[in-house]
PAZA-707563 format. One line per field, with one value per residue (C-alpha): residue number from 0; residue in one letter; z, y, x. Coordinates in steps of 0.05 Angstrom, whole numbers, plus 5000, padded with zeros to 4 digits. Each point is the difference from the previous one (the first is absolute). Example, Ala and Ser with C-alpha at 12.3 -4.5 7.8 and 13.67 -1.06 7.14 Angstrom:
<sites>
num = (0 | 1);
residuo = (A | S);
z = (5156 | 4987);
y = (4910 | 5069);
x = (5246 | 5027);
</sites>
This chain:
<sites>
num = (0 | 1 | 2 | 3 | 4 | 5 | 6 | 7 | 8 | 9 | 10 | 11 | 12 | 13 | 14 | 15 | 16 | 17 | 18 | 19 | 20 | 21 | 22 | 23 | 24 | 25 | 26 | 27 | 28 | 29 | 30 | 31 | 32 | 33 | 34 | 35 | 36 | 37 | 38 | 39 | 40 | 41 | 42 | 43 | 44 | 45 | 46 | 47 | 48 | 49 | 50 | 51 | 52 | 53 | 54 | 55 | 56 | 57 | 58 | 59 | 60 | 61 | 62 | 63 | 64 | 65 | 66 | 67 | 68 | 69 | 70 | 71 | 72 | 73 | 74 | 75 | 76 | 77 | 78 | 79 | 80 | 81 | 82 | 83 | 84 | 85 | 86 | 87 | 88 | 89 | 90 | 91 | 92 | 93 | 94 | 95 | 96 | 97 | 98 | 99 | 100 | 101 | 102 | 103 | 104 | 105 | 106 | 107 | 108 | 109 | 110 | 111 | 112 | 113 | 114 | 115 | 116 | 117 | 118 | 119 | 120 | 121 | 122 | 123 | 124 | 125 | 126 | 127 | 128 | 129 | 130 | 131 | 132 | 133 | 134 | 135 | 136 | 137 | 138 | 139 | 140 | 141 | 142 | 143 | 144 | 145 | 146 | 147 | 148 | 149 | 150 | 151 | 152 | 153 | 154 | 155 | 156 | 157 | 158 | 159 | 160 | 161 | 162 | 163 | 164 | 165 | 166 | 167 | 168 | 169 | 170 | 171 | 172 | 173 | 174 | 175 | 176 | 177 | 178 | 179 | 180 | 181 | 182 | 183 | 184 | 185 | 186 | 187 | 188 | 189 | 190 | 191 | 192 | 193 | 194 | 195 | 196 | 197 | 198 | 199 | 200 | 201 | 202 | 203 | 204 | 205 | 206 | 207 | 208 | 209 | 210 | 211 | 212 | 213 | 214 | 215 | 216 | 217 | 218 | 219 | 220 | 221 | 222 | 223 | 224 | 225 | 226 | 227 | 228 | 229 | 230);
residuo = (W | S | Q | V | P | S | I | A | V | D | V | A | V | M | E | R | T | P | L | A | A | V | V | P | V | E | M | G | W | T | D | L | G | S | F | G | A | L | R | E | A | S | P | L | D | P | A | G | N | A | L | R | G | D | A | V | Q | L | D | S | Q | G | C | Y | M | H | G | E | D | I | L | V | A | G | V | G | L | E | G | L | V | V | V | G | T | P | D | A | V | L | V | A | P | L | D | R | A | G | E | V | K | E | L | V | E | A | L | G | P | R | D | E | V | E | E | H | P | R | A | E | R | P | W | G | R | Y | R | V | V | D | R | G | E | G | F | Q | V | K | R | L | V | V | T | P | G | E | C | L | S | L | Q | R | H | A | H | R | D | E | H | W | I | V | V | G | G | V | G | R | V | E | V | D | G | E | V | R | S | L | A | V | G | D | H | V | L | V | R | A | G | Q | A | H | R | L | E | N | V | G | G | V | D | L | H | L | V | E | V | Q | V | G | P | Y | L | G | E | D | D | I | E | R | L | E | D | V | Y | G | R | G | N | G | D);
z = (8370 | 4974 | 5003 | 5073 | 5045 | 5049 | 5061 | 5060 | 5003 | 5069 | 4974 | 4932 | 5026 | 5075 | 5019 | 4948 | 5012 | 5043 | 5010 | 5045 | 5070 | 5051 | 5060 | 5051 | 4997 | 5034 | 4950 | 4968 | 4939 | 4950 | 4932 | 4972 | 4967 | 4993 | 4988 | 5072 | 5023 | 4954 | 5032 | 5070 | 4983 | 4967 | 5032 | 5013 | 4997 | 5059 | 4968 | 4994 | 4925 | 4968 | 4939 | 4954 | 4934 | 4968 | 5045 | 5030 | 5047 | 5028 | 5059 | 4994 | 5056 | 5007 | 4926 | 4963 | 4937 | 4951 | 4935 | 4956 | 4942 | 5003 | 5050 | 5046 | 5038 | 5047 | 5036 | 5059 | 4995 | 5059 | 5006 | 4927 | 4961 | 4938 | 4956 | 4933 | 4949 | 4927 | 4975 | 5056 | 5061 | 5059 | 5049 | 5055 | 5074 | 5041 | 5032 | 4931 | 4967 | 5009 | 4944 | 4948 | 4981 | 4979 | 4963 | 4960 | 4982 | 4976 | 4955 | 4958 | 4950 | 4995 | 4985 | 5069 | 5031 | 4955 | 4992 | 5046 | 4962 | 5036 | 4995 | 5028 | 4956 | 5012 | 4955 | 5033 | 4995 | 4955 | 5009 | 4951 | 4994 | 4945 | 4956 | 4947 | 4940 | 4964 | 5043 | 5069 | 5031 | 5054 | 5040 | 5005 | 5051 | 4990 | 5059 | 4988 | 4972 | 4985 | 4933 | 4970 | 4967 | 4926 | 4977 | 4946 | 4995 | 4949 | 5004 | 5019 | 4981 | 5055 | 4999 | 5053 | 5018 | 5050 | 5052 | 5050 | 5005 | 4947 | 4970 | 4944 | 4954 | 4953 | 4944 | 4953 | 5015 | 4991 | 5064 | 5015 | 5060 | 5029 | 5035 | 5020 | 4941 | 4958 | 4970 | 4982 | 4958 | 5008 | 4950 | 5015 | 4989 | 5010 | 5053 | 5049 | 5068 | 5043 | 5051 | 5050 | 4992 | 5045 | 5074 | 5010 | 4983 | 4926 | 4988 | 4938 | 4974 | 4961 | 4952 | 4978 | 4938 | 4974 | 5001 | 5063 | 5057 | 5053 | 5042 | 4975 | 4929 | 5015 | 4969 | 5040 | 4960 | 5055 | 5072 | 5053 | 5055 | 4975 | 4984 | 4949 | 4953 | 5053 | 5056);
y = (8621 | 4930 | 5011 | 5022 | 4946 | 4967 | 5026 | 5037 | 5074 | 4992 | 4944 | 5032 | 5071 | 5011 | 4940 | 5020 | 5075 | 5025 | 5066 | 4976 | 5026 | 4965 | 5031 | 4966 | 5017 | 4976 | 4995 | 4953 | 4966 | 4946 | 4985 | 4988 | 4937 | 4966 | 5014 | 4979 | 5055 | 5050 | 4981 | 5009 | 5068 | 5024 | 5029 | 4943 | 5000 | 4970 | 4930 | 5005 | 5013 | 5047 | 5033 | 5041 | 5034 | 4980 | 4941 | 4981 | 4942 | 4969 | 4953 | 4987 | 4993 | 5009 | 5014 | 5046 | 5027 | 5049 | 5026 | 5041 | 5033 | 4944 | 4982 | 4941 | 4972 | 4942 | 4965 | 4952 | 4997 | 4983 | 5007 | 5014 | 5048 | 5027 | 5048 | 5024 | 5042 | 5014 | 4940 | 4948 | 4977 | 4963 | 4959 | 4961 | 4982 | 5052 | 4946 | 4977 | 5068 | 4993 | 4950 | 5055 | 4996 | 4928 | 5018 | 5054 | 4951 | 4950 | 5053 | 5004 | 5056 | 5028 | 5073 | 5008 | 4979 | 5036 | 5068 | 5040 | 5033 | 5066 | 5035 | 5066 | 5043 | 5067 | 5033 | 4967 | 4930 | 4950 | 4939 | 4943 | 4991 | 4947 | 4960 | 4946 | 4973 | 5059 | 5055 | 5033 | 5055 | 5047 | 5059 | 5053 | 5057 | 5055 | 5047 | 5075 | 5026 | 4931 | 4968 | 4932 | 4991 | 5013 | 4928 | 4951 | 4928 | 4948 | 4952 | 5036 | 5057 | 5041 | 5033 | 5053 | 5030 | 5057 | 4991 | 5053 | 5061 | 5035 | 4983 | 5008 | 4945 | 4997 | 4948 | 5001 | 5074 | 5022 | 5031 | 5011 | 5012 | 4948 | 5006 | 4953 | 4958 | 5009 | 4939 | 4987 | 4943 | 4984 | 4949 | 4953 | 5036 | 5070 | 5043 | 5027 | 5030 | 5023 | 5057 | 5024 | 5076 | 5009 | 5007 | 4933 | 4928 | 4982 | 4936 | 4958 | 4932 | 4967 | 4942 | 4964 | 4956 | 4958 | 4933 | 5016 | 5044 | 4993 | 5060 | 4991 | 5021 | 5072 | 5039 | 5064 | 5058 | 5053 | 4993 | 5055 | 4947 | 4972 | 4931 | 4954 | 4950 | 4946 | 5041);
x = (6235 | 5011 | 5075 | 5002 | 5031 | 4952 | 5038 | 4973 | 5019 | 5032 | 5044 | 5017 | 5013 | 5000 | 5043 | 5052 | 5008 | 5058 | 4964 | 4942 | 4989 | 4955 | 4966 | 4953 | 4927 | 4937 | 4943 | 4952 | 5029 | 4984 | 5029 | 4930 | 5026 | 4933 | 4927 | 4988 | 5047 | 4965 | 4933 | 5028 | 5028 | 4935 | 4936 | 4951 | 4925 | 4960 | 5006 | 5076 | 5002 | 5051 | 4969 | 5045 | 4983 | 4934 | 4981 | 4933 | 4983 | 4936 | 5000 | 5075 | 5051 | 5075 | 5014 | 5048 | 4965 | 5032 | 4970 | 5046 | 4963 | 4947 | 4946 | 5014 | 4939 | 4993 | 4943 | 5008 | 5076 | 5045 | 5075 | 5013 | 5043 | 4965 | 5039 | 4975 | 5039 | 4983 | 5041 | 4995 | 4960 | 5030 | 4958 | 5035 | 4994 | 5037 | 5043 | 5024 | 5009 | 5075 | 4999 | 4988 | 5074 | 4992 | 4936 | 5036 | 5054 | 4947 | 4969 | 5063 | 5014 | 4929 | 4988 | 4968 | 5066 | 5049 | 4965 | 4954 | 4942 | 5013 | 5067 | 5027 | 5044 | 5036 | 4948 | 4939 | 4972 | 4965 | 4955 | 4988 | 4925 | 4998 | 5047 | 4994 | 5035 | 5032 | 4970 | 5003 | 4958 | 5026 | 4976 | 5054 | 5002 | 5052 | 5009 | 5002 | 5065 | 5028 | 5015 | 5016 | 5068 | 5010 | 4997 | 4982 | 4978 | 5022 | 4942 | 4936 | 4953 | 4968 | 4932 | 4987 | 4933 | 4998 | 4945 | 5020 | 5046 | 5041 | 5068 | 5049 | 5026 | 5059 | 5002 | 5060 | 5013 | 4927 | 4971 | 4927 | 4955 | 4953 | 4933 | 4945 | 4976 | 5063 | 5033 | 5073 | 5027 | 5074 | 5027 | 5057 | 5066 | 4973 | 5035 | 4948 | 4991 | 4941 | 4997 | 4949 | 4997 | 4939 | 4989 | 4963 | 5017 | 4999 | 4960 | 5006 | 4978 | 5056 | 4989 | 5064 | 4998 | 5057 | 5035 | 5041 | 4975 | 5054 | 5022 | 5071 | 4979 | 5019 | 5057 | 5008 | 5028 | 4993 | 4979 | 4995 | 5006 | 5066 | 4973 | 5032 | 4967 | 5000 | 4969);
</sites>
C-alpha cells in the first residue's frame, strides 16, 4: 500500500485507457471525496447525524460518526466528524475534514499510516490486535477450502492457537489435523502451511516473536494463488 502512487483512479486509469466508452445517463452521483459528502449520502437521524458502525450520539447535531470495531460515542456535538478505528481516532469539524491529507503527511512514517491493522488475503483475512517490541498478535480467519502458501520466515517464530473451526497444518513435511484448543509452534526457517478443511471459518490467534516482523519476511515455496515473495 505504501508503494501505491497517490493518484486518483480516474486519472491513473480511466484517462489513460484507449478502450473506454462513454454514454449519457441521468442519475444522482457524487465522488464521495470528503466526510461531508459521506454524511450527505448516508441516512440521517432527526438531528441530521449520520451514524455508521458502532456509533452512538446524545444531543448532537449535523455530525458524521463512524465506529469500526470500536464504540464511538458523542454528547452535545455539532458539525463534527468523529471516526474511530482500532488504531486511530479522528475528530475534526466537518468543514475542515478535507485537511486530513495534510494531517497524514504530518504524521510521517508511523505504523498507522504505513500499514492497516486489517488485511484481506485470497485465503481469508487477518487483523493485528496488539504489537510491541519484538512481538505482534494477530487474529487470522481462513475461509473454508482455502489455504495459506507453503512458506517460511527468516526472522520470526509463530505460535498459532485454534479458537474456532478445524484445519490441517504442515510443518517441515509433517502434517496433522487441528481443532479448537490445539497449538502449533513454527520456528524461524521452518516450511509451513495452513489449510481450512472444514465447512466453517477457521479462526486462530497468532503470536509472532522475533527481531523483525514485517510482512515482507515471507519466502513462498508453493502458492495456489500464484503469488510471489513480494505479493
